[in-house]
GUVEX-439623 format. One record per residue (C-alpha): x negated, y, z negated. Coordinates in steps of 0.5 Angstrom, whole numbers, plus 500, padded with zeros to 3 digits. Layout:
REM residues N
XYZ;...
//
This chain:
REM residues 308
540618091;546617096;551613091;558615092;559620087;556625091;561624096;566630093;568634098;571642098;575642104;581638108;577639114;571635111;575629109;578628116;571629119;568623114;574619115;574619122;567618123;565624125;558627124;558632118;553638118;547637114;544643110;537643107;534647101;527647101;522650095;516650099;509649096;502648098;501640098;509638097;516641098;522640094;529639098;536639096;541636102;548637103;552633108;558637110;562640104;560634099;556636093;549637094;545631093;539630087;533633089;527630093;520631093;516630099;509630101;508635108;508629113;513624110;518631110;517631117;519624118;524624114;528631117;527627124;530621121;536625119;537629126;537622129;544621127;546625132;548631127;547638126;541639121;540646118;534648113;532654109;526656106;523662102;518667106;512666102;504665103;504659107;507662113;512660119;509653121;514649117;519653121;516651128;515644126;522643125;525647130;521642135;525637132;532641134;533643127;536650126;531652121;531659117;527663113;529668108;527674104;525672097;530674092;533672085;536665085;538665078;545668080;548666073;542669069;540663065;533664065;531657068;527656074;524650077;524647084;529643084;534649082;531654087;532648092;539647090;541655090;538655097;541649100;549652097;547659101;545656107;552652106;555659106;552662112;552656116;560657115;560664117;558668111;552672114;551676107;549669104;542669106;537675108;534673114;527674116;525674123;519669125;514672130;511668136;505665134;501670140;505676135;501673129;495673133;495680135;497682128;492678125;486683128;488689124;490686118;483683117;481690119;485693112;482687108;475689110;476696109;479695102;473690100;468695103;472701099;471696093;464695093;462703094;466704088;462700084;456703086;458710085;461708077;454704076;451712077;457716073;455710068;448712067;450720068;448720075;452724080;455720085;453721092;459719098;457713102;451711098;449705102;448708108;441706110;439714110;442716104;440710100;433711101;433719099;437716092;434719087;435713082;431709077;428703080;432698076;439702078;437701086;435694085;442693083;445697088;441693093;445687092;451690095;448695100;447690105;453687104;456694105;452695112;455689115;462690113;462697117;459694122;465689123;469694122;467698127;467693132;475691130;476698131;474699137;477693140;484695137;483702140;481699147;487696147;492702146;497704152;494710155;500715154;501716146;507720143;504727141;501726134;500719134;493716134;491710139;489706132;496708129;500706135;497699136;498697129;505699129;506696136;504689133;507690126;514691130;513685134;519686139;522693139;528691143;530687136;532695135;539698138;537705135;532709131;537708125;535701125;528702126;528707120;531702116;526697117;520701115;524703109;525711110;533710110;535713103;538708098;544709093;546707087;553709085;557706079;564709077;563717077;555717077;551717084;544716085;541717092;533714092;528718097;526711099;529704099;524700097;528694099;526695106;520692110;515698108;511701114;505699116;499703112;496706118;498713118;504718118;508712122;514715120;513721125;512716131;518712129;523717128;521722134;518717140;523713144;524706144;518703148;522700154;
//
């Protein structure tokens, strides 16, 4: 894969660096999967090399060998459900690893998508980014491990609430399907004991009623844990729970320079679509980071001061 026909250079400066023995920067575009990585490498301004497929540990060993050449190594992969562990592992190897926002990589609209093409597209965008074109990649801020642990608590609470609502709705649906008026919070002990239902329907509901009670107990414990962690003095209109969730989702308030940047992050800035004499202003820019689903966070973010 390191044949000479992959050494075509794009600038005189790169040519001079190669023949004078200089170390060219290495760029890695990584398409991440659960069990393997597909990687495309580019050295200096040369054409990207053919894609390679690595198991996770094998890739880290290979990346460490690249770094041992005393060259600057840059890597990028798209943010996905596998988190930021790869970014942290490569950073420990002194490799500049970036995480980009997922985006359409088929710039020429060929309607062909493969792991190899995605890795190559990421590598080429990384090359432009390293050379100074900061618009080539939309970077994602990598939270610290402590920030991830903190926000995992309220995210788990939201997941448990979602499961509880789903099971509760299934019980109400069972009642409605058989002509019975649904009862709010039917699964609570006192309500469940007083339900005027046929024995066979109540037997079906008993399969999920203990689960709902256990879920509510866990939700209440997590709610108390989060509320206790809230700061004492809260802005008017902002509750303890909402405050904690916003703080933990934001992570570091000092990465914003003004309120406009905060509004842009939460998606509250209006978007625009203009072409020729036609112009359309959207009420909300959906491409931005959505606000945490924990209440009227826009009010607190817009009116409250930046934390010190």
